[in-house]
N, C-alpha and C positions, 0 to 999 in steps of 0.2 A: 587574468588567468593565463596558465603557461601555454606554450605553443602546442596547438592541436587539442587543448582541453575545451570543454564548454565554456562560452563566456557568459551565460545567464539564462534565461527563459527561453530565449530564440536560439540557443546555442543547440548544435547537434551531438548527442552524447557519442563519445567515443569508446572504443573497444579496451578493455583493461586488459593488459598484457599479462601473461601468465607469471606468477611470481610464487616464492615460497611462503608467502604470507597467506595464512588460512582465511582470515578475513576477506581479502582481496579476491581469492578463488572463490569463494561463496558468493560474494558481491558479483563477480563476473558471470556466474551461473543465474542468478535471479534477475539480474537487471533487463535482459531482453523480455521478460514475461510481465514486466510492470508497466502500466500506461498512466498517461495523464488524462484526466477527464475534465471536459468543459460542458456545463450544464446551464444554460442561460447565463446567469451572472456568477454562477458558483463554480470553483475549481477545486478537484480534489485528485484522487489516485485511486488505482484498482490493480488487480493482477488477474493473469489468466488462470482460472480455476479447474477448467475442464476442457476436453478436446470440442472442437468446432468454435473455438472464439468466444467461450462462455467467461465473462469478466466479474469478479466479485468485487463489490465496494460498498461502501456505507451508504444507507438510504438518505441520509441528510446532504450528501453530496449530489445526489439527482433530483432530490426535491420532488416537484411534481412534474418534471420534464417527462416526455415520452421518448424523445430521442437526445443523442449526446455526440458530441465529438471526441474521439479517441486520439491522443497522440502516442505513437509508437516509440519504441527505443531508438529505431532508425531515423526519427524525425518525421516519418510520414504521418498522415492524419487520415482516419477512417471514420465513418459514421457508426453508430450503435443504437439499438433500440432496447427499451427496458423490459426485461422478460418477467421480473418478479421484484416485489418490494416486501420487506417485512419490517415495519418501523418500530415494532416490540424489541427487536434486537439489533436495530440500526443496520440493516442488511439489505443490499439490492444485488441484482443479478442482471447484467447487460450482455446482449448477443452482439458480438461485434460482426461488422460488414464481411461478407464471404471473402474478401481479400485478406482479412486477418485470421481466418480459420486455422491456418497451419500454425499459429502461435502455440509454444509450447507450455502446457499447464506446470505450475509449480506443485510440488508434492505436500500434501498436507500432513502434518504432525499430529500426534495423540496429546490432549491435554494431560493425560495420566502420566505422560512421560516428562512433563514440564516441572522443574523445581525452581525454587527461589536461589538465585545466584547465578542461574544458567545465562549463557550469552543470548543477546538479541540483537538483530539487525532490522532496522527499520528502513524502507525505500519508499520513495513518494516524491512529490513536487511541492514541497514548502514554498509559498509564497510564489509559485510559478517556475522555480528552479527545478526542472525535471530531472530524473534520475539522480537524486540525492540520497546517498546512504549515510545513516548514523549507526552508532551501536551503544549498547549498555547492557544490562543485565536485567532478569526478572526480579523485580523489587518486592513482588507479593503477589499472592493468588487468592482467589475467592471475594474480591472485592464486589460492592453492590454500587452501581452507578446510575445516576439519572441520566438519560439520553437527551440529546438536544430536542427530540420530540416530546420530552416529558416521560417517558416510559422508564420504570425501573428494570434495570438488566442485572442479572444476578451472575455470579462466578465469572468477574472480569479479571483480566490479568494487568497487572500494574509493571510498568518498566521506567527505566530512567534514559532510555534511547530518546535522543532529542525528537520531539514531534513540534510542528507548527502548523498554522492554517494552510491547507493544501496537502498535507500528509494524510488526511482523513480517507480511508477506505483503502489505503496501501497496506502490504503485507508487513507483519512483524514474522520474522523467521529466526529459527535457532541456526546453531553452528553447522548443521548439515543442510541448511538452505529448506528446511521444511516450515511451512506456514504453521505458525502457533497462535497467530491472533489476526485480527484486522484493526487497523490503528483507528480509534474513533474520537478520542478527547484527550484534552488538555485542562489543567487548572490554571486559570489566567493569573499571571503574576507570579506563579510558581515555578520553580526550577527543578527539573527531573522528576516530576510527579505526571506520569502520562499512562493513558490506558487504551 
């Protein structure tokens, strides 16, 4: 790792300097609102979706846990409690400890404004490497996917932004930094087919 850069899962994320690169500017805006989630033996990602420290993630990340540990962008950890779970769409809501209540929510985009070929940015903690950014495009719309819980989920967005275990629950955002999806699945042994 370069001097001052995170060295791995235990590294503290550094601020992204302002540049003329649109992708870097978008990443710098969204990174502080993305968290790493530890729930028992499972690890995943999530993002601040509403004021008061409400975190959105995938239900398979939290499993049957009632509490989780959240690692924030600045490296601090706080606890969180599960506020709601909907396994039919692989989604869960976590309420972060009061000390994280001031975290800034990400803006939510509209699926009607998403088109095949639009740029996508995924943020999460693949294999525990927190604050990892990958980019790609919207590969397809309207896919049907069987979730890890066995439920069929309709109208799923496909992307080629690289996702790995630990990305689940993190945001997929557009070039404006608006969340257009929740990273939920990959096809094992396939490259560039993520949902």
